[in-house]
C-alpha positions as CSV (number, residue, x, y, z in Angstrom):
1,M,5.5,-17.7,-8.9
2,E,2.3,-17.1,-10.8
3,Q,2.6,-15.2,-14.1
4,V,0.2,-12.4,-14.9
5,N,-0.2,-11.3,-18.5
6,P,-1.2,-7.6,-18.8
7,K,-3.1,-8.4,-22.0
8,S,-5.5,-10.5,-20.0
9,T,-5.9,-8.0,-17.1
10,G,-8.3,-5.7,-18.8
11,I,-5.9,-2.7,-18.6
12,D,-6.9,-0.4,-21.3
13,S,-3.3,0.9,-21.6
14,L,-0.2,-0.6,-20.2
15,D,1.3,2.9,-20.5
16,E,-1.0,4.0,-17.7
17,F,0.4,1.2,-15.4
18,L,3.9,2.1,-16.4
19,E,3.3,5.8,-15.7
20,H,3.0,4.9,-12.0
21,S,6.1,2.7,-12.0
22,H,9.8,3.4,-11.6
23,R,11.9,1.9,-14.3
24,R,15.2,0.3,-13.5
25,S,17.9,-1.4,-15.5
26,Y,19.6,-4.6,-14.3
27,P,22.7,-6.1,-16.0
28,A,22.6,-9.8,-16.9
29,K,23.1,-12.2,-13.9
30,S,22.3,-9.5,-11.3
31,V,19.9,-10.3,-8.5
32,I,16.6,-8.3,-8.6
33,I,14.9,-10.0,-5.6
34,Y,16.6,-11.9,-2.8
35,A,14.8,-14.6,-0.9
36,E,13.9,-13.3,2.5
37,D,13.4,-9.7,1.2
38,K,10.3,-7.9,2.4
39,P,7.6,-8.4,-0.2
40,D,6.4,-4.8,-1.0
41,V,7.1,-4.3,-4.7
42,L,5.5,-5.6,-7.9
43,Y,7.7,-5.9,-11.0
44,Y,6.9,-5.9,-14.7
45,I,9.5,-6.9,-17.3
46,V,9.7,-4.2,-20.0
47,E,12.7,-5.8,-21.7
48,G,14.8,-8.9,-21.0
49,S,14.4,-12.2,-19.2
50,V,14.7,-13.4,-15.6
51,S,15.0,-16.7,-13.7
52,V,13.0,-17.4,-10.5
53,L,15.1,-19.6,-8.2
54,I,15.1,-21.3,-4.8
55,E,17.8,-23.2,-3.0
56,D,17.5,-26.8,-1.9
57,E,18.7,-28.0,1.5
58,E,22.2,-28.5,0.1
59,G,22.4,-25.0,-1.4
60,R,21.8,-26.0,-5.0
61,E,19.8,-23.6,-7.1
62,I,16.5,-24.9,-8.5
63,V,14.9,-22.9,-11.4
64,L,11.2,-22.5,-10.8
65,A,10.4,-20.4,-13.9
66,Y,11.8,-18.3,-16.7
67,L,9.9,-15.0,-17.2
68,N,10.2,-12.7,-20.2
69,K,9.1,-9.4,-21.6
70,G,5.5,-8.7,-20.6
71,D,5.5,-10.9,-17.4
72,F,4.9,-9.7,-13.8
73,F,6.7,-11.1,-10.8
74,G,6.8,-10.3,-7.1
75,E,3.0,-10.4,-6.9
76,M,2.6,-13.1,-4.3
77,G,2.8,-10.6,-1.4
78,L,-0.2,-8.8,-2.8
79,F,-2.4,-11.8,-2.1
80,D,-0.7,-13.4,0.9
81,E,0.5,-11.6,4.0
82,E,4.0,-13.0,3.6
83,E,6.7,-11.8,5.9
84,A,9.5,-12.5,3.4
85,R,10.0,-13.5,-0.2
86,S,10.5,-17.2,-0.8
87,A,12.6,-17.1,-4.0
88,W,15.3,-15.2,-5.8
89,V,14.8,-13.5,-9.1
90,R,17.9,-13.0,-11.2
91,A,18.3,-11.3,-14.6
92,R,19.2,-13.9,-17.3
93,T,19.8,-11.0,-19.8
94,A,20.1,-7.3,-19.4
95,C,16.7,-6.2,-18.2
96,E,14.6,-3.1,-17.9
97,V,12.0,-3.6,-15.2
98,A,9.1,-1.4,-14.0
99,E,8.7,-1.5,-10.3
100,I,5.7,-0.3,-8.3
101,S,5.2,-0.5,-4.5
102,Y,2.2,-2.5,-3.3
103,A,0.8,0.6,-1.7
104,K,0.9,2.5,-5.0
105,F,-0.4,-0.5,-6.9
106,R,-3.4,-0.8,-4.5
107,Q,-4.1,2.9,-5.0
108,L,-4.0,2.4,-8.8
109,Y,-6.3,-0.6,-8.4
110,Q,-8.8,1.6,-6.4
111,E,-8.9,4.1,-9.3
112,H,-8.9,1.4,-12.0
113,P,-10.4,-1.9,-10.7
114,D,-9.8,-3.8,-13.9
115,V,-6.0,-3.5,-13.4
116,L,-6.2,-7.0,-12.0
């Protein structure tokens, strides 16, 4: 999963992005995204750390990335018309995550094109 840094996106204020998001808390080790979920939400880590994982053919977990405060995840479906998510995302620590639907994010992008 590609990481997007809000500091490099041209957003004048991250607060504006967060105003349009729903904040949710996840305890450590809880799954935030399941592989095969419908990709329709973009996530931003407000606090905490997550792991991005896939399973190999034998069911072993493979860590693709560790993401931390200030990172986005779940963005692949914004750019590809994927039917399902390809990886799990699990909280490594207790996390606060801002979630925004792709539809709401696209609307925000229409109003503020430099959000990307």
